RODO-2510 file (C-alpha; in nm, 4 decimals, decimal comma):
residues 535
     n   res          X          Y          Z
     1     m     1,5462     5,8894     5,9088
     2     a     1,3408     5,5700     5,9395
     3     d     1,1048     5,5364     6,2388
     4     h     1,1342     5,1798     6,3620
     5     k     0,9819     5,2149     6,7076
     6     k     0,7797     4,9319     6,8523
     7     a     0,4077     4,9946     6,8145
     8     g     0,1442     4,8882     7,0669
     9     f     0,1206     4,8372     7,4420
    10     t     0,2395     4,4816     7,5093
    11     c     0,2227     4,2323     7,7950
    12     n     0,5836     4,3268     7,8772
    13     d     0,4745     4,6855     7,9299
    14     v     0,2365     4,5790     8,2090
    15     f     0,5331     4,5822     8,4496
    16     l     0,5738     4,9556     8,3910
    17     i     0,2536     5,0075     8,5925
    18     p     0,3298     5,0525     8,9653
    19     d     0,0464     4,8217     9,0788
    20     f     0,2074     4,5388     8,8803
    21     k     0,5550     4,5574     9,0304
    22     e     0,4788     4,2537     9,2441
    23     a     0,2983     4,0622     8,9684
    24     v     0,4588     3,7408     8,8470
    25     v     0,4436     3,5734     8,5041
    26     l     0,3677     3,2099     8,5842
    27     a     0,3490     3,0800     8,2259
    28     g     0,3475     3,1795     7,8591
    29     a     0,6577     3,3977     7,8774
    30     n     0,7184     3,3519     7,5037
    31     g     0,3973     3,5436     7,4372
    32     m     0,4923     3,8622     7,6213
    33     q     0,5041     4,0588     7,2934
    34     r     0,1278     4,0204     7,2537
    35     i    -0,0453     4,3558     7,2060
    36     i    -0,2978     4,4718     7,4693
    37     n    -0,5620     4,7164     7,3483
    38     r    -0,8255     4,6838     7,6252
    39     v    -0,8948     4,5328     7,9692
    40     n    -1,1834     4,3099     8,0718
    41     v    -1,2818     4,1728     8,4147
    42     m    -1,3952     3,8085     8,4334
    43     e    -1,6188     3,7290     8,7303
    44     v    -1,8796     3,5096     8,5571
    45     p    -1,8377     3,1602     8,4077
    46     d    -1,9658     3,2482     8,0582
    47     v    -1,7204     3,5322     7,9928
    48     i    -1,5858     3,3517     7,6835
    49     d    -1,8863     3,4801     7,4878
    50     w    -1,7964     3,8419     7,5653
    51     v    -1,4190     3,8634     7,5269
    52     r    -1,2543     4,0459     7,2372
    53     p    -0,9187     4,0135     7,0585
    54     g    -0,6363     4,2042     7,2281
    55     e    -0,7914     4,2015     7,5742
    56     f    -0,6029     4,1594     7,9000
    57     l    -0,8492     3,9509     8,1027
    58     i    -0,8266     3,9823     8,4838
    59     t    -1,0135     3,7871     8,7509
    60     s    -1,0251     3,7381     9,1269
    61     g    -1,0646     3,3655     9,0660
    62     f    -1,4263     3,3758     9,1828
    63     p    -1,5666     3,1869     8,8774
    64     f    -1,3211     2,9005     8,9517
    65     r    -1,3575     2,8858     9,3310
    66     d    -1,5188     2,5411     9,3188
    67     q    -1,3427     2,4147     9,0040
    68     p    -0,9842     2,5470     8,9704
    69     d    -0,9193     2,2887     8,6977
    70     a    -1,1690     2,4724     8,4746
    71     i    -0,8985     2,7354     8,4166
    72     a    -0,7170     2,4863     8,1940
    73     d    -1,0347     2,4275     7,9919
    74     i    -1,0852     2,7960     7,9159
    75     i    -0,7274     2,8796     7,8088
    76     p    -0,7454     2,7324     7,4515
    77     q    -1,0768     2,9156     7,4037
    78     l    -0,9221     3,2451     7,5112
    79     v    -0,6304     3,1927     7,2727
    80     e    -0,8702     3,1164     6,9882
    81     k    -1,0629     3,4361     7,0644
    82     g    -0,7404     3,6379     7,0444
    83     v    -0,7215     3,7323     7,4123
    84     s    -0,3716     3,8653     7,4888
    85     a    -0,3188     3,7493     7,8492
    86     l    -0,4891     3,6360     8,1704
    87     g    -0,4275     3,7855     8,5154
    88     i    -0,5514     3,5935     8,8241
    89     k    -0,5532     3,6882     9,1916
    90     t    -0,4659     3,3960     9,4124
    91     k    -0,5069     3,3225     9,7855
    92     r    -0,8619     3,4590     9,8041
    93     f    -1,0885     3,2287     9,6019
    94     i    -0,8241     2,9845     9,4734
    95     d    -0,4966     2,8966     9,6423
    96     q    -0,2960     2,8412     9,3271
    97     i    -0,3321     2,8036     8,9523
    98     p    -0,3383     2,4339     8,8509
    99     a    -0,0232     2,2964     8,6896
   100     r    -0,2195     2,1715     8,3856
   101     a    -0,3366     2,5274     8,3118
   102     l     0,0216     2,6563     8,3287
   103     e     0,1464     2,3792     8,1003
   104     l    -0,1195     2,4659     7,8416
   105     a    -0,0332     2,8360     7,8639
   106     d     0,3344     2,7576     7,8008
   107     q     0,2451     2,5412     7,5025
   108     l     0,0257     2,8174     7,3545
   109     d     0,2589     3,1087     7,4475
   110     f    -0,0308     3,2601     7,6402
   111     p     0,0882     3,4765     7,9344
   112     i    -0,0685     3,4089     8,2756
   113     f     0,0014     3,6689     8,5448
   114     e    -0,0342     3,6047     8,9189
   115     l    -0,1698     3,9346     9,0510
   116     p    -0,0957     4,0806     9,3956
   117     a    -0,3799     4,0310     9,6449
   118     a    -0,3996     4,4034     9,7186
   119     i    -0,4482     4,5080     9,3576
   120     v    -0,7685     4,7039     9,2805
   121     f    -0,9234     4,6137     8,9462
   122     s    -1,0596     4,9610     8,8769
   123     d    -0,7056     5,0992     8,9144
   124     v    -0,5748     4,8298     8,6785
   125     v    -0,8328     4,9136     8,4138
   126     r    -0,7608     5,2859     8,4419
   127     d    -0,3806     5,2517     8,4390
   128     i    -0,3644     5,0090     8,1470
   129     m    -0,6192     5,1948     7,9371
   130     e    -0,4396     5,5252     7,9977
   131     r    -0,1217     5,3732     7,8625
   132     v    -0,3003     5,2000     7,5762
   133     l    -0,4652     5,5267     7,4755
   134     v    -0,1357     5,7144     7,5019
   135     q     0,0310     5,4488     7,2851
   136     e    -0,2541     5,4588     7,0359
   137     a    -0,2283     5,8371     7,0244
   138     r     0,1412     5,8014     6,9445
   139     e     0,0616     5,5479     6,6755
   140     l    -0,2040     5,7728     6,5241
   141     s     0,0376     6,0635     6,5310
   142     l     0,3060     5,8504     6,3642
   143     l     0,0557     5,7239     6,1089
   144     q    -0,0635     6,0765     6,0340
   145     s     0,2944     6,1990     6,0005
   146     r     0,3760     5,9218     5,7533
   147     f     0,0575     5,9816     5,5551
   148     q     0,1198     6,3556     5,5350
   149     k     0,4796     6,3094     5,4221
   150     l     0,3862     6,0598     5,1514
   151     s     0,0846     6,2556     5,0307
   152     q     0,3000     6,5684     4,9944
   153     q     0,5367     6,3726     4,7717
   154     l     0,2621     6,2720     4,5328
   155     l     0,0984     6,6155     4,5422
   156     h     0,4271     6,7660     4,4266
   157     g     0,4501     6,5238     4,1366
   158     k     0,7286     6,3029     4,2675
   159     g     0,5665     5,9901     4,1195
   160     l     0,5417     5,6294     4,2309
   161     e     0,9144     5,5574     4,2134
   162     e     1,0092     5,8173     4,4766
   163     f     0,6951     5,7362     4,6742
   164     l     0,7999     5,3704     4,7072
   165     q     1,1549     5,4746     4,7897
   166     t     1,0314     5,6860     5,0822
   167     l     0,7906     5,4164     5,2007
   168     d     1,0745     5,1628     5,1849
   169     s     1,2886     5,3898     5,4050
   170     i     1,0088     5,4552     5,6563
   171     l     0,9148     5,0900     5,7035
   172     n     1,2669     4,9470     5,6604
   173     n     1,1213     4,6653     5,4526
   174     p     1,0832     4,6061     5,0763
   175     i     0,7623     4,7240     4,9065
   176     i     0,6143     4,5872     4,5838
   177     l     0,3323     4,7427     4,3827
   178     l     0,1531     4,5284     4,1243
   179     d    -0,0799     4,7152     3,8894
   180     d    -0,3852     4,5741     3,7127
   181     s    -0,1803     4,4764     3,4054
   182     n     0,0745     4,2859     3,6183
   183     q     0,3402     4,5543     3,5829
   184     l     0,5691     4,5664     3,8861
   185     f     0,6986     4,8720     4,0688
   186     l     0,9748     4,7796     4,3161
   187     s     1,1110     4,9797     4,6069
   188     p     1,4947     4,9978     4,6316
   189     q     1,5195     4,7057     4,8768
   190     a     1,2835     4,4939     4,6639
   191     e     1,4944     4,5460     4,3502
   192     i     1,7799     4,3375     4,4902
   193     l     1,5685     4,0468     4,6141
   194     e     1,5866     3,7174     4,4292
   195     e     1,2693     3,6457     4,2261
   196     a     1,1050     3,9712     4,3417
   197     d     1,0551     4,0816     3,9805
   198     n     0,8290     3,7853     3,8998
   199     p     0,4788     3,9295     3,8345
   200     m     0,3109     3,5881     3,8468
   201     l     0,4319     3,5358     4,2041
   202     w     0,2506     3,8473     4,3219
   203     a    -0,0486     3,8072     4,0905
   204     a    -0,1157     3,4757     4,2667
   205     l    -0,1916     3,6761     4,5815
   206     r    -0,5003     3,8108     4,4033
   207     e    -0,6480     3,4648     4,4296
   208     e    -0,6415     3,4846     4,8099
   209     s    -0,9975     3,5154     4,9360
   210     n    -0,8761     3,7492     5,2121
   211     l    -0,6056     4,0084     5,1758
   212     g    -0,3871     4,0960     5,4727
   213     v    -0,1165     3,8699     5,6136
   214     s     0,0022     3,5921     5,3821
   215     f     0,3175     3,3896     5,3176
   216     i     0,5353     3,3476     5,0085
   217     t     0,8677     3,1864     4,9238
   218     l     1,1529     3,3926     4,7786
   219     g     1,4511     3,1792     4,6889
   220     e     1,4941     2,9466     4,9852
   221     r     1,3348     3,1833     5,2353
   222     r     0,9701     3,1729     5,3372
   223     i     0,8556     3,5145     5,4510
   224     r     0,5454     3,6851     5,5783
   225     v     0,3887     3,9590     5,3651
   226     y     0,1099     4,2071     5,4202
   227     v    -0,1092     4,2602     5,1140
   228     s    -0,3423     4,5543     5,0629
   229     a    -0,5644     4,6254     4,7604
   230     v    -0,5277     4,9833     4,6372
   231     n    -0,8456     4,9836     4,4315
   232     d    -1,1860     4,8184     4,4355
   233     k    -1,1764     4,6605     4,0911
   234     q    -1,3394     4,3221     4,0607
   235     y    -1,0944     4,2322     3,7862
   236     d    -0,7216     4,2286     3,8611
   237     k    -0,6928     4,4399     4,1760
   238     c    -0,3812     4,6538     4,2140
   239     l    -0,1819     4,5247     4,5096
   240     l     0,0549     4,6955     4,7536
   241     v     0,2722     4,4340     4,9245
   242     l     0,4904     4,4853     5,2333
   243     l     0,7559     4,2154     5,2808
   244     e     0,8694     4,1172     5,6285
   245     w     1,2345     4,0977     5,5247
   246     n     1,4432     4,3060     5,7660
   247     q     1,2110     4,3256     6,0650
   248     e     0,8606     4,2290     6,1776
   249     h     0,5608     4,4305     6,0599
   250     s     0,4131     4,6459     6,3324
   251     v     0,0463     4,7361     6,3571
   252     v     0,1320     5,0889     6,2438
   253     d     0,3279     4,9510     5,9464
   254     r     0,0244     4,7592     5,8300
   255     l    -0,2038     5,0583     5,8898
   256     t     0,0404     5,2701     5,6907
   257     i     0,0147     5,0341     5,3945
   258     d    -0,3653     5,0427     5,4138
   259     r    -0,3820     5,4209     5,4433
   260     v    -0,1317     5,5051     5,1696
   261     g    -0,3063     5,2575     4,9426
   262     v    -0,5620     5,5325     4,8867
   263     l    -0,2849     5,7664     4,7711
   264     v    -0,1348     5,4996     4,5475
   265     g    -0,4761     5,4277     4,3999
   266     l    -0,5298     5,7966     4,3146
   267     e    -0,1823     5,8257     4,1657
   268     m    -0,2391     5,5130     3,9571
   269     i    -0,5727     5,6476     3,8365
   270     n    -0,3913     5,9623     3,7216
   271     a    -0,1049     5,7626     3,5721
   272     n    -0,3458     5,5261     3,3994
   273     a    -0,5456     5,8191     3,2635
   274     r    -0,2281     5,9689     3,1184
   275     r    -0,1221     5,6309     2,9857
   276     e    -0,4639     5,5656     2,8322
   277     v    -0,4465     5,8959     2,6443
   278     e    -0,0939     5,8179     2,5274
   279     l    -0,1884     5,4636     2,4255
   280     k    -0,4913     5,5942     2,2392
   281     y    -0,2628     5,8050     2,0212
   282     v    -0,0182     5,5154     1,9843
   283     d    -0,3002     5,2808     1,8857
   284     q    -0,4375     5,5301     1,6342
   285     f    -0,0904     5,5754     1,4861
   286     l    -0,0337     5,1992     1,4579
   287     q    -0,3761     5,1444     1,3024
   288     d    -0,3226     5,4245     1,0492
   289     w     0,0266     5,2942     0,9709
   290     i    -0,0782     4,9303     0,9336
   291     t    -0,3808     5,0097     0,7149
   292     g    -0,1877     5,2521     0,4913
   293     r    -0,3842     5,5644     0,5881
   294     i    -0,0643     5,7680     0,6352
   295     v     0,0099     5,8863     0,2834
   296     t     0,3628     6,0294     0,2885
   297     i     0,6820     5,9021     0,4482
   298     e     0,7340     6,2470     0,6042
   299     d     0,4015     6,2257     0,7901
   300     l     0,4819     5,8704     0,8923
   301     r     0,8183     5,9732     1,0381
   302     l     0,6678     6,2683     1,2280
   303     r     0,3907     6,0610     1,3839
   304     a     0,6278     5,7755     1,4634
   305     e     0,8646     6,0114     1,6431
   306     a     0,5758     6,1666     1,8409
   307     c     0,4755     5,8175     1,9576
   308     g     0,8297     5,7170     2,0518
   309     h     0,8991     5,4913     1,7536
   310     s     1,2030     5,4988     1,5285
   311     l     1,1849     5,4371     1,1541
   312     e     1,5555     5,4946     1,0955
   313     d     1,6477     5,1256     1,0694
   314     d     1,6105     4,9418     0,7395
   315     r     1,5002     4,6096     0,8843
   316     p     1,2217     4,4255     0,7009
   317     r     0,8886     4,4329     0,8872
   318     c     0,5982     4,1908     0,9065
   319     v     0,2378     4,2142     1,0233
   320     a     0,0667     3,9196     1,1916
   321     l    -0,2909     3,8521     1,3043
   322     v    -0,3772     3,6201     1,5903
   323     r    -0,6349     3,3543     1,5042
   324     f    -0,7831     3,1997     1,8189
   325     l    -0,8729     2,8393     1,7409
   326     n    -1,1280     2,7627     2,0133
   327     s    -1,2818     3,0568     2,1953
   328     k    -1,1806     3,4112     2,1107
   329     p    -1,1199     3,6357     2,4166
   330     n    -1,3288     3,9503     2,4492
   331     i    -1,1899     4,2907     2,3564
   332     k    -1,1166     4,3885     2,7162
   333     t    -0,9075     4,0761     2,7722
   334     m    -0,7124     4,1384     2,4517
   335     q    -0,6544     4,5016     2,5512
   336     q    -0,5169     4,3865     2,8872
   337     a    -0,2879     4,1439     2,7047
   338     i    -0,1575     4,4198     2,4772
   339     k    -0,0808     4,6411     2,7786
   340     r     0,1272     4,3612     2,9268
   341     l     0,3007     4,2938     2,5962
   342     r     0,4060     4,6575     2,5700
   343     t     0,5959     4,6307     2,8977
   344     k     0,7040     4,2669     2,9111
   345     s     0,7341     4,1302     2,5559
   346     i     1,0441     3,9248     2,4796
   347     c     1,0134     4,0160     2,1115
   348     e     1,2346     4,3170     2,0388
   349     d     1,0530     4,6290     1,9076
   350     l     0,7154     4,4543     1,8996
   351     q     0,4164     4,6806     1,8309
   352     a     0,0670     4,5537     1,9117
   353     t    -0,2858     4,6855     1,8735
   354     i    -0,6435     4,5748     1,8088
   355     l    -0,7760     4,6354     1,4585
   356     e    -1,1128     4,5231     1,3244
   357     g    -1,1614     4,3131     1,6369
   358     e    -0,8362     4,1196     1,5961
   359     m    -0,5023     4,1253     1,7797
   360     i    -0,2412     4,2664     1,5408
   361     f     0,1380     4,2555     1,5700
   362     l     0,3885     4,4661     1,3779
   363     f     0,7486     4,3580     1,4235
   364     p     1,0895     4,3655     1,2548
   365     e     1,1832     4,0344     1,0976
   366     a     1,4538     3,8443     1,2872
   367     m     1,5787     3,5391     1,0994
   368     n     1,8206     3,2755     1,2239
   369     g     1,8675     3,0488     0,9239
   370     i     1,5148     2,9347     0,8322
   371     r     1,3842     3,0152     1,1823
   372     n     1,1933     3,3377     1,2321
   373     v     1,3085     3,4204     1,5841
   374     a     1,0664     3,7133     1,6113
   375     v     0,7669     3,4892     1,5408
   376     e     0,8909     3,2370     1,7970
   377     a     0,9192     3,5144     2,0565
   378     i     0,5647     3,6354     1,9860
   379     l     0,4306     3,2820     2,0206
   380     a     0,6105     3,2538     2,3572
   381     d     0,4511     3,5836     2,4642
   382     m     0,1076     3,4586     2,3630
   383     k     0,1478     3,1330     2,5542
   384     t     0,2280     3,3355     2,8648
   385     l    -0,0722     3,5639     2,8174
   386     f    -0,3208     3,2940     2,7133
   387     p    -0,1958     2,9686     2,8692
   388     t    -0,5299     2,7886     2,8207
   389     e    -0,6067     2,9116     2,4678
   390     s    -0,5056     2,7599     2,1336
   391     f    -0,4064     3,0063     1,8628
   392     s    -0,2336     3,0395     1,5288
   393     l    -0,0256     3,3348     1,4120
   394     c    -0,1094     3,4430     1,0561
   395     v     0,2061     3,6147     0,9254
   396     g     0,2035     3,8371     0,6179
   397     n     0,4958     3,8709     0,3766
   398     r     0,7748     4,0972     0,4900
   399     t     0,7990     4,4515     0,3561
   400     l     1,1273     4,6372     0,3107
   401     v     0,9914     4,9922     0,3412
   402     a     0,7948     5,1318     0,6330
   403     e     0,5268     5,3010     0,4219
   404     k     0,4254     4,9663     0,2682
   405     v     0,3511     4,7848     0,5933
   406     h    -0,0156     4,7770     0,4847
   407     e     0,0760     4,5241     0,2146
   408     s     0,1946     4,2800     0,4810
   409     y    -0,1282     4,3482     0,6733
   410     n    -0,3383     4,2642     0,3677
   411     d    -0,1389     3,9422     0,3257
   412     a    -0,1978     3,8519     0,6918
   413     k    -0,5732     3,9129     0,6549
   414     k    -0,5873     3,6808     0,3528
   415     i    -0,3917     3,4126     0,5367
   416     h    -0,6221     3,4547     0,8373
   417     h    -0,9254     3,4123     0,6107
   418     i    -0,7865     3,1115     0,4266
   419     s    -0,6648     2,9340     0,7386
   420     s    -1,0039     2,9926     0,9034
   421     i    -1,1858     2,8369     0,6101
   422     c    -0,9459     2,5431     0,5871
   423     d    -0,9114     2,5141     0,9658
   424     y    -0,5319     2,5252     0,9632
   425     r    -0,4174     2,4688     1,3209
   426     e    -0,0430     2,5131     1,3019
   427     t     0,1157     2,7537     1,5496
   428     y     0,1913     2,9965     1,2695
   429     v     0,0905     3,0167     0,9045
   430     d     0,2427     3,2138     0,6175
   431     y     0,1998     3,1912     0,2392
   432     m     0,4642     2,9184     0,2178
   433     k     0,2641     2,6981     0,4541
   434     l    -0,0631     2,7611     0,2705
   435     g     0,0657     2,5824    -0,0400
   436     v    -0,1994     2,5307    -0,3070
   437     f    -0,4610     2,7160    -0,1024
   438     q    -0,2846     3,0400    -0,1931
   439     l    -0,3563     2,9770    -0,5616
   440     l    -0,7100     2,8541    -0,5045
   441     y    -0,7907     3,1626    -0,2974
   442     h    -0,7106     3,3888    -0,5918
   443     l    -0,9217     3,1959    -0,8423
   444     p    -1,2229     3,4030    -0,9512
   445     d    -1,5609     3,2661    -0,8454
   446     t    -1,6705     3,1928    -1,2033
   447     e    -1,9156     2,9403    -1,3414
   448     e    -1,6276     2,7394    -1,4886
   449     v    -1,4552     2,7094    -1,1505
   450     q    -1,7810     2,5992    -0,9882
   451     d    -1,8457     2,3428    -1,2638
   452     y    -1,4964     2,1991    -1,2151
   453     r    -1,5560     2,1569    -0,8408
   454     d    -1,9093     2,0188    -0,8798
   455     r    -1,8028     1,7572    -1,1378
   456     f    -1,6015     1,5760    -0,8689
   457     i    -1,7805     1,6676    -0,5478
   458     l    -2,1543     1,6510    -0,6226
   459     p    -2,1650     1,2812    -0,7202
   460     l    -1,9966     1,1875    -0,3934
   461     l    -2,2289     1,4027    -0,1827
   462     a    -2,5342     1,2641    -0,3619
   463     y    -2,4192     0,9047    -0,3066
   464     d    -2,3511     0,9716     0,0645
   465     a    -2,6947     1,1267     0,1080
   466     k    -2,8703     0,8352    -0,0613
   467     h    -2,6766     0,5520     0,1044
   468     n    -2,5891     0,7194     0,4366
   469     s    -2,2215     0,6562     0,3621
   470     q    -1,8985     0,8552     0,4109
   471     l    -1,7250     0,8546     0,0749
   472     f    -1,6485     1,2278     0,0698
   473     e    -1,5306     1,2414     0,4334
   474     t    -1,3115     0,9358     0,3766
   475     l    -1,1616     1,0970     0,0665
   476     k    -1,0714     1,4164     0,2570
   477     v    -0,9002     1,2231     0,5362
   478     y    -0,7334     0,9976     0,2765
   479     f    -0,5700     1,2988     0,1078
   480     k    -0,4898     1,4549     0,4448
   481     h    -0,2751     1,1513     0,5295
   482     n    -0,1113     1,1406     0,1856
   483     r    -0,3228     0,8397     0,0790
   484     n    -0,2060     0,6308     0,3770
   485     v    -0,4925     0,3828     0,4279
   486     k    -0,3753     0,2783     0,7742
   487     k    -0,3692     0,6346     0,9128
   488     t    -0,6996     0,7130     0,7444
   489     s    -0,8707     0,4126     0,9037
   490     a    -0,7276     0,5065     1,2441
   491     e    -0,8682     0,8615     1,2282
   492     l    -1,2083     0,7424     1,1045
   493     f    -1,2222     0,4539     1,3549
   494     t    -1,3025     0,2113     1,0755
   495     h    -1,1475    -0,1009     0,9288
   496     y    -0,8540    -0,0867     0,6898
   497     n    -1,0508    -0,2781     0,4216
   498     t    -1,3466    -0,0415     0,4553
   499     v    -1,1285     0,2557     0,3644
   500     s    -0,9882     0,0719     0,0619
   501     y    -1,3418    -0,0182    -0,0515
   502     r    -1,4618     0,3434    -0,0192
   503     v    -1,1679     0,4769    -0,2205
   504     e    -1,2400     0,2218    -0,4957
   505     r    -1,6085     0,3241    -0,4910
   506     v    -1,5058     0,6914    -0,5379
   507     c    -1,3035     0,5966    -0,8440
   508     e    -1,5954     0,4010    -0,9907
   509     l    -1,8431     0,6864    -0,9397
   510     l    -1,6124     0,9480    -1,0919
   511     g    -1,4589     0,7302    -1,3611
   512     i    -1,1008     0,7908    -1,2555
   513     k    -0,8001     0,5836    -1,1553
   514     m    -0,5997     0,6423    -0,8403
   515     d    -0,2802     0,5320    -1,0105
   516     n    -0,3242     0,8008    -1,2774
   517     g    -0,1299     1,1126    -1,1752
   518     d    -0,3518     1,3586    -1,3664
   519     d    -0,6736     1,2059    -1,2299
   520     l    -0,5358     1,2151    -0,8768
   521     l    -0,4246     1,5806    -0,9077
   522     q    -0,7629     1,6924    -1,0440
   523     l    -0,9536     1,5146    -0,7676
   524     h    -0,7252     1,6545    -0,4960
   525     l    -0,7661     2,0094    -0,6342
   526     a    -1,1434     1,9698    -0,6408
   527     v    -1,1436     1,8611    -0,2736
   528     k    -0,9249     2,1600    -0,1771
   529     l    -1,1396     2,3958    -0,3809
   530     n    -1,4477     2,2704    -0,2001
   531     e    -1,2819     2,3447     0,1332
   532     m    -1,2322     2,7022     0,0137
   533     r    -1,5790     2,7342    -0,1416
   534     p    -1,8058     2,4554    -0,0178
   535     v    -2,0920     2,3338    -0,2330
***
């Protein structure tokens, strides 16, 4: 059964003390739920430097005997310091508490008690502290009981799912656990909340400079949450989040979250260790499969089954390499991305690993007309994982049998190499998109091939070097834009007539004509060949 008792000795509880039966709340009644955890006596003007959060501050009024209005000045300072309430004896040093002070207390929900003249401060301190200590003892006992119950669950191998279910029941509020790869574990009450299964919502809490109490919006409801880190990682802390959905958090609720965070952290370390071992075998299997190191189909089927993969379907498969166009993430970042892909990918049956320092995908082909839906899904995954990075997916030819997946991998490596050399920047590249580069790549690096390239390229480079001109660069851009002079001039930031002059000068140097189809084809091939194998 859930334990939903109020935690803490509050301003309301002060009236349970016999000496306070005649006390009166003059202002700040809306703040009577404030927690009191100590008592302090104020009989000097500079007490503001010595007060502590949670204190019930009592005074005979002596510091204000000559300036009663000073009470109003000190109230905002006490509130800022976290003082819970102020109790003042009247009739001895001050006749009454100024109206301005009471107005301020009402505005700030700061309780002000008028204390009976006969009250003895030492009795007040003793009585309140006895009750505070009794309440704290109850809280500690409750906290220890919760901790013991939850620790026993994990010790007996119940796992995080049952752990969160019990914690949910104890606190009567939803609980969310976010691990370091942004995988969510939801307690039963959290599972039915709108937008609760959005990892990015909770990951944003990692950016908070201070954990603890924060606020989020779920649907149309803004709620308070208590956030605790369950590990001390500098990168992507695991978070345990308590939502204030059904009832307010108590102090003991928050302490419970902090204390059990240690248990969760240990369980996640164990779970991660098991997962790392499992993923190591999965990665090794994928790498052996993709590179063709598994010789027989029988061995392939056995290892696939051991790693939880099915080879029973006859769907064509493809291998793709990710080519990062600007800055390539480090291995650790790519490993984190692969962990997230394995749990959250929108591409059905996607397998991912790192091989030879590159991100590799193995996936069943999914065509919708001429659209490769699987490739589109992988690109969507990548945009989610690397929102600030530019990348291109190099997709090998499909293979119809599982034991020949390595052929698709070899294709993808060639496409990756060619597109890197030629700086292809399309979102995905396959052999169809490579066009003539596919043929040029397979040409042997013979003296005849080099002579063919040099016959067209060297004269242009020599002329540019001698005259500090841009004939060769202009020619490349000219072909890039399908011999459109206007687009070429726009990219080169030069005049239309200048481009036309440079193209004519190229023809003169090489002895060719741009209106001759054979001449044009030979020149274009030489330019492409130079991109593959520069002079």
